[in-house]
C-alpha positions, 0 to 999 in steps of 0.5 A: 640561352633561349632554352634556359629562359624556357626552363625558367618560365616553365618553373615559374608556371609550375610555381604559380600552379602550385601556389594556386593549388595550395590556395584552393586547398586552403580555401576549400579547407576553410569552407569545410571547416566553416560548413562543419561549424555552421552545421554544428551550430545548427545541430545545437540550436535546432536539434538539441536546442530544446534539450539544452533549454530544459537543462538550463531551466533545470539549473534555474528552476527549483521545486519548492517544498510548499505544502500543497493539499494531499488528495482526499480519499472517498468511499464508493458512495462519496463519503470522505474517509481521509481529508486535510485540515489546514493549519498555520505554519511558519517556515524558513528558506535559506539560500546557498549564500546564507551563513550560520550567523545569518540564521542565528540572527533570524532565530534570535528574532523569531524567539521573541515572536513565537514559543518553540518546544525544546524537546527535540534538541539533542546533545549534538545540537547543544554542542554545535550551538555552544561552538557557534556561540563560543568560537574562541573557547572552542578553538582552544579545546584542541592545542596546536601540538595536537593539530600538528600531530594529526597533520604529521601523517602525510596521507591524511587529507585536510578535510580528514584533519579538520574532521578529527579536530571537530570530533575532539572539540565536541568531545571536550565540551564539558557538561557544565558548559552545556548546562550553561544555556538559559531557557531563552538560548535553548529556545533559540537553539530549537528554532535554529536546528529546524532552520539548519535541517532544511536545504537551500531554496527549500522551505523548512517548517519551523513551527506548524499545527500549534501556531497561535493566531497571535504568533502568526500575526506577529511574524506576518507583520515582521516578514520584511525584517526576517529574511527567509521567513514566511507565514503559510498554510500547512496541511494535517492529514485527518482520518474518519475511519479506523481501517488500517488499510488506508495507511499512514503518513510520515511527518515533516520531522521524519521525512523520507525513511532512510530505506526509501531515500534513494527511490524518492530523491530520484523522483525530485522529493526532498528529504523532509517531504511527507510521504505515504508510509503504508498501505493505500497512502503508500500505494498511491503516493504519486497520485495523492502527493500533488505537485510542488510550486516551481520557482526560478531564482534570478541571481546577480553576478555574485550568485546572490538571489535578487528575485524569485519568480513563480514558474508553476503554482503548486497543484493539490493531489488527485482525489481517489475513490475507493471501491469500498463501502464505508457503511457496510465496512463500519457495520461489519467492523462493529459486528465482528468486534461484538462477536469476538468479545462474545466468543472470548467469554467461552472457556474453550476460546482461550486461543482465540485472538482474531477474525476476518470478514471480506467481501467483493463484487466477483464480477469486477474485483471491487473490494467492498469490505476488508475487515479484520479484528484482533483481541489484545489484553489491556495490561492495566485493566486486564480486559480484552480490547479490539484492535483493527487488523484489516491488513491481516486480510492479505498479510496473514495466512491459515489452514482453511479446511473444507472450504477448498473442496469446490477447488478440489472437485474442479481440479478433479474435473480438469485432471480427468479423474472425475466426471460430472455427477460421479458417485463415490463411496464415502467410507473410512480410509485406513492407511498403514501407520496413519490415523483413520481418515473419515468424513465428519458425518460418516465415521464408520459406515459406507454412504454413496454420494455424488459430487453435489452431495459431496460438496454440500455434506462436506465429504472428506473421503470423496476428496481423498479419492480424487487426490488418490486418482490424481496421484495414480494411487491404488487404495488397499485398506491398512496397506501403504499408499504409494503415490505419484508425488507430482500430484502435489504440484498438479493440485497446487497449480490447479488451486493457484488458478483460482487464487489459492496460494498465490498473490491476488495482485490487490493494489496494496503493498505487503501482500503475503502468498502463504506457506507451502507444505513440503512433505510428499507422503501420501497422507499429506496429499489427502490432507491437502485435498481438504485444506489441511496442508498449505495456508491461504489468506482471507483475501485469497479465499475471497478471490477463489470463491469469486472465480467460481461465482463469476464463471471462471475468471480470476479477477484481481481485487482492487481498492481504487475505483476512480481517480478524480480532479481535486474537489473544490469544497471536499463535498462535490466530487471533481471531474472523473479522470480515470476509472480502474479497469477490470484485471482478469488474471486467468481463466480456470481450466473448467467448462461452464457445465463443471463450474455450474455443477460445483455451484449446485453443490455449494447451493446444496450446502444451504438448501440441501437436506443434509447440507452443512449450512442448512437453514442458515438463510431461512426466510431471507429475501435472497438465495446464496451458495457457499461452503463451510470449513473446519481445519485442525491446526496449531496455534501460532498467534500473538501469544508465543507461550502458547505456540503449538497448542492444538486448535481449530480454524473455522472458515466460510465462503460463498456468493449471493444471489446464487443464480446471479452473483453480485457479492462474494464473501469469505469469513475466517476465525483462526484458533476458534477453540482449544478443543478440536472436538468441541467448537459448536459455540464458534460454529454458531457465531460463524453462522450468525456472522454470515447471515447478518453480513449478507442481510445488511448488504442486501438491506443497504442495497434496498434502502439506497434503491428507494432513496435513488427512486425518491430522488428520481421522482422528485427530479421528474416532478420539479422538471414538470413544474418548470415545463408548466411554468414555462408554458404559463409564461408563454 
C-alpha cells in the first residue's frame, strides 16, 4: 500500500515538474516573441523611421508645375544673352476627384471671360466633345446586338470591349454632327482640351503670352467661383544673340519630346514641362530649370482635398556665365558674313556655302568665340542670305590640308624617325601608278629644308618622308612603295593626342569626331601626313593648335565658365557658386624642346623670308605663329546636285602672342573654289579674316584695360576724398 502511495506521489511530482516546465517554456516563448516585437518596432521607428517618413511625404507632397524663372545666361563680361520675359497666364489644376462635367462647367465660365484660339482643336477633340455633350445620341451609335457580338468572345476583357465600342462610336459621328458646333462651343472646347491635357494637381496653362490685362483682371475677380483656376505669371525665354549654340527650348504645348520622356519623368518632370531642346539649353538643363514649388494636399476621409499647404516655394534656375566674349563673337559674325557674301560674287566660288572662325584661351580651354555661317539662297528673291551655323564648328568635319603638318613633325619626333633640325631634300615623289606628289613651292627641283623651314614653307615632301619612315618604306622613284600599314594607326593615334579625329569633350551635345579613312595603300599614308585623308572639325583644329601653344596639354574646350545664384535684377550678378575647372585630357608625347621647335616653324610661317603667311602681320602690335592649309577635296555641302565636284578647302590655325600665347584660333573655308588651281581670291580673304580677327581681339583687350584703369583711378580718387572728408570732420 505504501509502495503504491509512493508511486502516486512520484507521478504527481513528475506531473507538477512537467507543468512547470511547460509554463516556463510558454513564458519564455512569450518573452522571445515580445522581445522580437519590441526589437522590430524599434527597428522600424529608429532605423527606418526617416525612410518611411520620406515615403509618406512622397505620397502627400507633390511638385507643382509652377512656372519659376529659368536661369539667365551671360557672356564672360556680364552681358546678358538669354533672359526671361514675364507674362500673364491663366492656369487650371484638376484633382483626382475632378470629373469631366466639372471641367466643362469651368470651361463654359472661362469662355465668358477670355478669348481662346481654336486652331489647336483636332478632329479627335471634336468627337470627344460631341460625345460629352450628346451622351444619349452617342450611346445609340452602337447597337446592343453589336455590343453582344463583341462580348461573345470570352477571351476579351471588359476594357477591350469598351475600347472597341468607343472606336465604333467615334467613327460613326458624322461630319454634319461635327459641323454643328457654334463658334462659342468651339471656344469652350479649346479651353476644355487644355484643361484635360494636364495631370492631377499639376497646373496646366490654359492661356499664356497673349492674355490681355482685361482678361487677367476679369478672371482674377472670379477665382472664388472658378475652382481650380488661377491667374499667375509665366515666363517666356528671350535671346539677345542669334548664336545657335545657345540652344532652344520646347514650348508648354510640346512639353517633353517622346524620345526623352522616360529620362525626364524619372527625374520628377511633368509631361508638359518645357525643357532645353538643343545645345547649351539642353546641356545645362538641370542647372537652368530651377525647382518647382512643393505642396502638401490635406484630404478628408473621402479623399477630397480640403487644403493645400506649401512645403517649399519654387526657386529660379541658376544663372550661368559663358566663357564666350559676345563683343568678339558679334564682330566675327559680322566680319565672316560680309566676307562670305563678298567671296560668293566670284565666278569660281560656285560651291562656297559656309565658313568658320573659332577662338579660345589655349591655357584653360575657355572658348571665346564659336562662329559659323552658312549661305542659303532665298527662293523668292534669288539672293544669298546668311544663316547662323555656329553648331557646325563641332558637328561638321572636313579635310584640312597642310595645317596638320605641325602634328606630323611632332609625330615624327615622338616616333623617333625625325630629329631636331633634321634636313631633308624636298623633291617630287614618283610612285608607280600614282600621280606625282610634290610641294607647291617646288614642283620639279631639289631643295634642302630643315624642320622649321618645312613648316614655314609648307613642304609636302618633308611630311611624305616622315610618313615613309614611320611605315618603314624604302623609296625608289617610279617603283611601288611597300609600307607597314601599322603606320596609319601610329600616325592616327599621335594625331588623336593633339585632339584630331577624336571628340574634344566640349560641354555641348552632338559633337562629331569626323570621318576616318579606310584605305591602307602607301599613297594614302603620304596624303594622310598632309591632311588629305581623315576629316576634322573646326573645333578639333582649335584644340590641336592650343595643345601646341600651351606646351603640350590637350585641354577640353568649355563654354560654361561660372555657375551663380540667380540675379535679383538681371543686371547685378548673383554670388559665385562654382567656377568650371580646367580639364586636361592628356599630354602629348613630345619634349619641350620639340614643341618649341615646331613653334619656331609656325613663327616662320608669318615672319620667315619664304613663309606661306609672310607679311600677314606687318605693323601689328603683337606677334603670332601659325600654319596655312589647302586641301583638294570633293563637294558634299547642301546642294546634292553638285555632290562629288572638285573643290578646295582653305584652313588656317595659329596662336598669339607667339612668345606667350593667350589666344588660339582656327579658320576654315570649305569648298572655297571650284578650281583647284585658282583660289587666290579665297586665299586673300582668308588672310584678311585672320588679321582682322586678331586685331579686334587685341583692340578689345587694350580698350578694356584702359576702362579698368580709369575705373580703378576713379575709385582711388573717391576713396582719398572720403579719407580727407573724415579727417576734416575729426
